[in-house]
N, C-alpha and C positions, 0 to 999 in steps of 0.2 A: 623342523620341529612340529609335532602333531598338535593341532589346536582343537578346541571344542567344536568349531565349525566343521573340521575334518570328520569328527566322530558323528556329528549330525548327518553329514553328507553320506557317510558310509552306512548309517542306518537306513537311509532312503535307498541306497544301492542294494543293500541286502534284501529289502522288501521287494524291490522291482526285479532284480535279477533272478530271484528264486520264487517269485510270486507267493510270498508267505501270507498265510491267513491272518496272522497276528504279528504285531511289531516285535522285532528283537529288542530286548531291554538291556539298558546299561545298568550296572550294579556297582555301588561303591560302599565300602565299609566306612562307618563314621567313628571318628576318634573323639569328637567333642560336639556339643550342641551347636556350636558356631558353624559346623560343617553341614548342617541340615539346610537344604535349599529352601528359600523363602516360600516357594510355591508348593512345597511338599505337604501332602495330607498326612496327619497323624491319626490313625484309626480311632484310638480311645477318645481323642478330643474332637476330631472333625466328623467322625461317623457315629460316635456315641456307642461304639462296641469294639471288642477286640477282633483281630483277624489272625488267621494262620498265615504263615509267610507265603505259602503257595497261593493263597487268596490275594495277598498284596501284589505278588508277581502277576497274577491274572488281571488285576485292575490296571496294572501298568501296560501289559501287552494287549489287552482287549479294550480298555476304556481310555487309554492314553494318559493316565494319572501318574504323577510323581508321588510315591508313597514311602514315607520314612517309618521304619519299625524299630522302636526302642523296647527294652524288656517289658515295659508296662503295656505295650500295644499287642503283644503276642498272646495267642490262644493255644499254642502247641509248644510243649517243652523241648522238642527235638532241636530246632535251630537255636534256641536259647543256650543250650549246653554246647552245641557245636561251634557257635560263634564266640564262645567265651564270655557270654553275658552273665553267666552264673557258673559256679563250680558244680561238676557233676556229683550228685549225691552218692553215697556209698550204695544205696538201694539200686541205683542205676549201674554203677560199676560192678555190682555183683551179678549182673545179667538178668535181673528180674523183668526187664521190659521185653525180653525175648523168650525166656524160659518160664513155663513149658509150652506156651501158646505157639511160638514160631520156631523155636529150636529145641529139640528133644534132649540134647546133652547140656547139663548145666554148666560145665566147664567151657564148652564151646560158646555158649551164650555169654559167659563172663568174658571170654577173650574178645568176642565181638564188641562188647561194650568198651573194654579198655583200649582197643586199637581203632575204634571209630574215629574218623578224622575230626579234629577240633582245632580251633584257633586258640591262641594264647589267652588265658583268662585275664580279663580286665583291660585288654589292649583296646577294645572297641566298645562303644556304647550302643551301636545299632547298625542298621543297614538301610540304604535307600535304593529304590529302583524307579526307572522311568523309561518310556520309549526312547531308544537310542537317537532317533531322528529329531527329537525335541528336547532331549535331556539338557539341563542347565548346568551340568557337572561333567567333568571328565571321569569316565568309569574306570574301575579296576578290572572289570570283567564284562563281557557281553554274552548274554544268554538268549538262545533262539529256540523256540519250539517249532518243529518241522516234521514233515513225513520222511519216509526212508529215502525217497528219490531226492528230496531237497538236502537231506543229510549227506547223501552221496556227492551232491554238488559241492557242499561245504568242504567235505574231506578232500575232494579232488582239487578244489581251489587252493586249499591250504598246502597241498603237496607241491604245487607248481614252483614256487620260488626256491625252496630249500629242500625239497624232497621229504618234508615232514609227514610222518605217519603217526596217527593218534593211537596210543595205548591207553586203554581205560579199564576201570574196575566197575563192574555192574553190581548194584545192590538194589533190591526191589523196594527198599524202605527209605523214607526221608529224602525224597527227591530234591526238596529245597536245599538240603545240606549237600547231597551228592553232586548237584550241579554248580555248587559255589565253593565250598571249603577245599575239596581236593585240588581244584584248579588254582585257588589262591595260595595254597601251600606249595604246590609243585611248580607253578608257573607254566604248566602245560594245559592242553586242551582236554576236555572231558565229554563223554557221551553218557547220558543218564536216561533211565526208563522212568516215566512218571509213576509215582507211588500210588497206593490206594487212596490216600488222602488227597493227593493232587487230582486224581480222577473223580472222586466222589464229592470233594468239598470245593475244588477250584475249577472243575469242569474240563480238565485236560482230556483230550480226545483219545480214543483207543488207537488211532493211527499216528499219534504224535510221539516223537522222541525229543530229547533236549540236547542241544550242542552248546558247550561253553568254551569261550576262548578268551584268554587274557588280553587286555586292551593293547599291549605292545605287539601282539601278533596280528592284529586286525588289518593293518595296512597290507601285509603280505597276502592275507586271505582275499582282500578286495582285488588286489592285482591279479591274483589267480582266477578269480571269477570273471574279471574283465577279459583275461586272456581266453578263457574258455568260450565266452560269448563271441569274441572277435574271430576265433577260429571255427565257429559254427558247431561247437561241441558242448555248449552251455546247457543249463537246465531247460531254458525256454525253447531250445532247438531240438530237444530230444523227441523223436517220433517213433512210436512202437511200430515194428515191422518184422513180424515173426514169419520168416520164410527160410527154406533151406538154401545153402550156398549163397548167402547174401553178399553183396559187394564188400570187400575188405579194403582198408587203407593199405597203401603200398608197404609200409613197415610190417603189417600183419602178414601180407603175402610173402615178403622176404623171409621173415622169421619162420613162417609155416613151412616153407621149402627147406630151410635149414634143419628143421627137426623132423623132416621126412613126411610132411603132409602133402597130399595131392591137391594142389590149390586150384586146378582146372581153369587156368587163365583163359 
């Protein structure tokens, strides 16, 4: 049975094995106020200001803070609607947030609004995030900001145990929603591009992507990353070596010959 100590240890392993610049964060949806960790900061009360959810995530991954966001703490409507903290207004459902600034076709904009991923209205009162290595709660989801090479390591590690391949939908807007709600709804992993707000308001870097994994898949991912490190093919062992006819593993040589390549042994 997975324990909180396991999640904390896995958080440390992710940081170490992938040399991450910021901490992977554990994320949990809150159903009642009693679920809020005692050490959690509430932006409106503790900082004297509202935060966008991307900024709360940034405080967790960069500053090591546990941050709980209820509706009154938010400064951006996007996650409030997507997390079911408020009913989507008709103005939103009619596509007015996209048309005509971002989407030229009003019907297409309306369809995007109506099909945007949302959690059940009223099921949750908020969300909490914290560095996975120090989180005092068992997460629903783990979100990691990474570069493309680190993402490749994560995807390769995930593939090891059960051959799992990630299928994702990319949307350039609302990264705080795209990296949480689809994964919570589907139980699958998700890759997300930081949105303009995440970049401008929460300082996401231009070379960062976001990888989200449900908590129940994390053990398999960690096993895969360990296997890669143990076999010398992990993120830390990768060494650039751009040369022609580079040495190939035995399996590559074997398959190359089978498909008619001159492997020049």
